[in-house]
N, C-alpha and C positions, 0 to 999 in steps of 0.2 A: 233635737229629737234623740231619744235614747237608741241604743243599738237594737234593742228588742223591737221597738216600734218601726225602725227602718227595715228590719228583716220581715216583720209582719206585713208592712205595706208593700215591700218588694214581692213577697209571695202572693199577696192578693192581686197585684197587678199582673203577675205572671199567669195566674189562674184565669183572669179576665181575658188576657191575650189568647190563651189556649181555647177558651170557650168561643172566642170569635173566629180564630184562624183554624184550629184543629181540635174540634170537640171529640173526634174519634180517638185522640190520644188519652182521653180521660174515660170515655165510655165506649166499649167495644160491641155493644148490642144495638141492633137496629131499633130506634125508638118507636117505629110504627109496626114492628113485627109482633104479631099476636102469638100466644102460647096457651098451653093447657093449665098453667098455674094461675088460676083466677083468684084475685084478692088475697094473695099471700102477704103476710107481714114481712118486715125487714128481716133478712137472713143472710147467711154467707153467700148464697147463690144470687140473691137479689137484695142489694144493700138497702134500697129504699122500698122494697116490696114490689108488688105488681098491682095492676088495676083490674077493672072488670073484664077486659079482653085479654088479660095475661101479658100485657106490655110492661116492660121494665121501667119502673118509675125513676130510677137513677139515670138511665139513658135519656128519658124524656126531660128530666130536669136539666141535664147537661146540654142537650141539643136545644132545649127551649130557651136557653139564654141568648142565643144568637139573634133571633128576630127582635127580642126586647132591647138588647144592647145596641143593635144597629139602628133601630127606630129612635132610641133615646139620644144616641150620639149625633146622628144626622139631624134630628129635629132640633136639638139644642144648638147645633152649629148654624142651622138656618135661622133660628131665632136670634142668635148672637149677631150674625151678619146684618140681618134686617134691623134689629134693635139699635145697633151701633149707628147704622146709617141714618135712621130716623132721629135718634137722639142727638147726633152731631148736627144734623140739619136744623132741628128745633133749637139747639143751644146757640148756634151762630147766626140764626136768622133774625131779621128785625122783629120788633115787639109784636106787630100785628100778625106776621106770618108765624111766629112762634106760638101765638095764642091759637091760631087755627090748627096748626099741626098737633099741639099738645092737647087741645080739646078733643080732637079725634082719638088720640091715644087714650085719654081719660074715658071716652065712651067704651072702648074695648076693655079698659081696665075694670069697668063696672060690670062687665059680663063675666060669668063664671068660665074658667078655663075649660072645664068639662063640657059646658054647653056649646062653646065655640067648636071644640073638637067634634062633638056629636053632629053638629050642623055640617061640618066639612066632610065627615065620614059618610053622612047620609047623602051628600051631594056627589062625592068622588068615589064612593064605594069602599068596601073594607079591604084590608091588606096592609102590608108594611109600608108601602109608599104613601098610602092615605094617612097612616099614623104619623109618619115623618112630617107630612104637610100639616097635619092637625097640630102637632106639638110645636112646629115652627111658627105657625101663625098665632096660636094661642099664647105662646110665651113671649112673643115679640113686644107687646106693650109694656111688660114689666121691665125688660132690658132697656127699652127706649126711655122710660121714665127715669131710671137710674142713671143712664148715660147723659141724658139732657141736663139733669141736676149737676152732674160732675163738670160738664162742659161750661155751664153758666158760671161755676166757681172758677174754672181754669182760665176762662177768657179774660178775666181781670188780673191775671198774674203779670208780673213785671216783664218776663221774657216774651209773653204774647203781645203786650203793649209795645214793647221795643220792636218786635217784628213788624207790627203795623206801621210804626213810625218810619221804618226803613223801606216801606212800600210793599210789604208782603200782602198778597191777595188773601181773601177769606179762604179760598180753596187750598192755597199753599200753606197758610197758617194752620188750617185744620189737619192737613196731611203731615206737616213737618213738626208741629208743636203740640197739638191737642191729642191726636191719636196715640203717639208714643207714650204719653203720660196717662192714657186711659188703658193701656195694654194690660197692666197688672190687675186692675180692677175687673176688666172684662174677662180675663182668664180665670180669675177666682170665682166670679159669678157664674161663668159658664160651667166650670167643673162642679160647682155645688148644685147647679140646676139640673145636672144629669140625674140626680136622685129623684127629683120631681118628674123628670121625663120618664124614668122607669115606672114610677107610680101611675102616671097618666097612660102609658102604653099598656101596662098590665090591666088597668081599669077598663080600657076600651076592649081588650081581649076578653076580660071577664064578662063584659056585657054582650059578647058575641059580635063585636064590631071590628075585631082585629084578625089575627091568624085563626083560621078555622081548623077544627079537628078533622082528621087525625094528626095533622101536623103538630109537633110539640111546641108548646108555648106556655110560659108560666101562668099567665092570666087565664087562658083556656083550661089548662089542667087544674087550676085552683077552682074554677067554676064547676068543672066536671066532678071533682071530688067533694064538693060542698054537700051534695045530697046523700053521701055515704060517710059523713064525718064521724058519726057515732060508731059505726062498725069498722070503718077503714080510715082511721085518722091520718095515715101516712100519705094518702092521695093528695090532700091539700096542705099538709104540714110542711113537706119538704119544698114544694114550690113557694109557699109563703115565706119560709126561712130564707130561701134564695133571694126573694125580693127584698126582704128586710136587710140581709147582709149587703146587697148591692147598694141600697140607699145609704146605709151607714158608711160604706166605703167611699161613696161619692162625697158625703158630707165631711168625712175625715180628710179626704184628699184636698177638698176646698179649703178647709181650715189650715192644713199644712202649707199649701201654696201661699195662703195669705201671710203666714209668718215668714216663709222663706223668701218670697219675691220682694216684699216691701214691709218689713217689720214696723216701720214708723207709721205706716198707713193702716195699721190694724184696726184702730177705732173707726176710721172713716169707712173702710171696707166692711167692717162689721155692721155698721149702720146701713150701708147700701145693700148688703145681703139680707138684712132683716126687712128692708123695704120690699125686695123682691120676694122673699120667703113669705112675708105676710100676705102679699097678693096671691101667691100660689096656694097657700094654705087656706085662705078664705074662700077662694073660688076654684080650687083645684079638684082633684079626684078623691078627696078624703071622705066624701059621703057616698061615693058611688057604690061601694060594697054594701053599705047600709040600705041604699035604695034598691039594690038588686035583690 
């Protein structure tokens, strides 16, 4: 990677950390404080303009990153842990048990991710915790299918067969030999899936099922500005650009990790990611904005 790309990636990661830990270092205005400057365009006093209530759009965009990023990170982490557990179980299980486990996974794979998330949100209620649970459960089948396929390939490797010959149990073999060799693939898939998590989280908020106004959130602010897009383009443009930039950063980070951690496995990891990405893109939140 060139020096320019390294600097750009480092700056982007630093900004993300600031958005999570100390958003006040970037925006000094209270994101929910109203004012007399209603629907003012971008200017020196308000970089991203103001909304209908005179609130600073820049501050709302900065502070709105936290719920989206937290929900995406924790949701993908939950999906990764559950997907790896189910995938390893299905990969090392006998043929009949494997058929049962993976047919259940296929049933959930056939359901749209957004539909699963909507059902969970309707059951558990709205909020960041519900979005984390929704992303975690909805993304788990994709991870499980990818991991199960990799485990079935690795279980016939010579070092795994040798471990079995020397009396290694299935649990020990999975822990000592299979999981370490899945680590690179899981890390790459997880980092790349964060972008889909951001899209799902903002979609749920856009539909009114996530963080509620007046609390800042990219999806909620995007929906609030959609009705004034012709007269006040900045209300939806800047939260939308923030969503796009975050998704691009997640995808770029995943591709970079794939090259750095295991360059020889690039083709295999690329295929695995395409399997997961195809599932998410077919059944994810890509049509939510249209339906809304």
